[in-house]
C-alpha positions in Angstrom: -21.1 1.1 12.9 -20.7 4.3 10.9 -17.1 5.6 10.6 -16.3 9.2 10.8 -13.6 10.4 8.4 -10.8 12.6 9.5 -9.4 15.0 6.9 -6.0 13.2 6.9 -7.5 9.7 6.5 -5.8 7.8 3.6 -7.6 4.9 1.9 -4.3 3.1 1.2 -3.3 3.2 4.9 -6.8 1.9 5.8 -6.5 -1.0 3.4 -3.1 -1.9 4.7 -4.4 -1.9 8.2 -7.2 -4.4 7.5 -6.4 -7.6 9.3 -6.8 -9.7 6.2 -4.4 -7.5 4.2 -1.8 -7.0 7.0 -1.7 -10.7 7.8 -1.3 -11.6 4.1 1.5 -9.0 3.8 3.3 -10.4 6.9 3.0 -14.0 5.6 4.4 -13.0 2.2 7.3 -11.1 3.9 8.1 -14.1 6.1 8.1 -16.4 3.0 10.3 -14.0 1.0 12.8 -13.7 3.9 12.8 -17.4 4.5 13.4 -18.1 0.8 16.3 -15.6 0.7 17.8 -17.3 3.8 17.4 -20.8 2.5 18.7 -20.3 -1.0 21.9 -18.2 -1.4 21.6 -17.9 -5.2 18.0 -16.7 -4.8 19.2 -14.2 -2.1 21.7 -12.7 -4.5 19.1 -12.4 -7.3 16.6 -10.8 -4.9 19.2 -8.3 -3.7 20.0 -7.2 -7.2 16.3 -6.9 -8.0 15.7 -4.9 -4.8 18.5 -2.5 -5.6 17.2 -2.1 -9.1 13.7 -1.3 -7.9 15.0 1.3 -5.4 17.2 2.9 -8.1 14.3 3.0 -10.6 12.0 4.5 -7.9 14.5 7.2 -7.0 15.0 8.0 -10.7 11.3 8.2 -11.4 10.8 10.5 -8.4 13.6 12.8 -9.5 12.2 13.0 -13.0 8.6 13.6 -11.9 9.4 16.2 -9.2 9.1 19.3 -11.5 5.8 18.1 -13.0 4.4 17.2 -9.6 5.4 20.6 -8.2 3.6 22.4 -11.0 0.4 20.2 -10.9 0.2 20.0 -7.1 -2.3 22.8 -6.5 -4.7 21.5 -9.2 -4.3 17.8 -8.2 -4.6 18.3 -4.4 -8.4 18.8 -4.4 -9.0 16.0 -7.0 -6.9 13.6 -4.9 -8.8 14.6 -1.7 -12.2 13.9 -3.5 -11.0 10.6 -4.9 -9.6 9.6 -1.4 -12.9 10.5 0.3 -14.9 8.4 -2.3 -12.5 5.5 -1.9 -12.9 5.7 1.9 -16.6 5.6 1.6 -16.4 2.6 -0.7 -14.1 0.9 1.8 -16.7 1.6 4.6 -19.3 -0.1 2.5 -17.0 -3.1 1.8 -16.2 -3.5 5.5 -19.9 -3.5 6.4 -20.8 -6.1 3.7 -17.7 -8.4 4.0 -17.0 -9.0 7.7 -14.2 -11.4 6.8 -12.0 -8.3 6.0 -11.7 -7.8 9.8 -10.0 -11.2 10.4 -6.5 -12.4 9.7 -6.1 -14.9 6.8 -5.8 -17.9 9.0 -9.3 -17.3 10.4 
């Protein structure tokens, strides 16, 4: 089946919605949560790491905001073209690799 692309379609969202990807992410999330619940020391290390990643992400966004604001008009069309090409590539992969449409356990 040929997919029709909507202007707002995002290749990252499409990849995350693939059953094989979403089921893998869910499995990893369950294992991560289970490990944190079972091992108190690991839970405290994970929480410190999570706070650090959130802080680093916020700092990076704050630092990049002026640059992104200036480059946004030029980058917008390049991002749209790259996203469109990536969506077409994903269409091709979905056609050639039917296993992408099934959860990991199948």
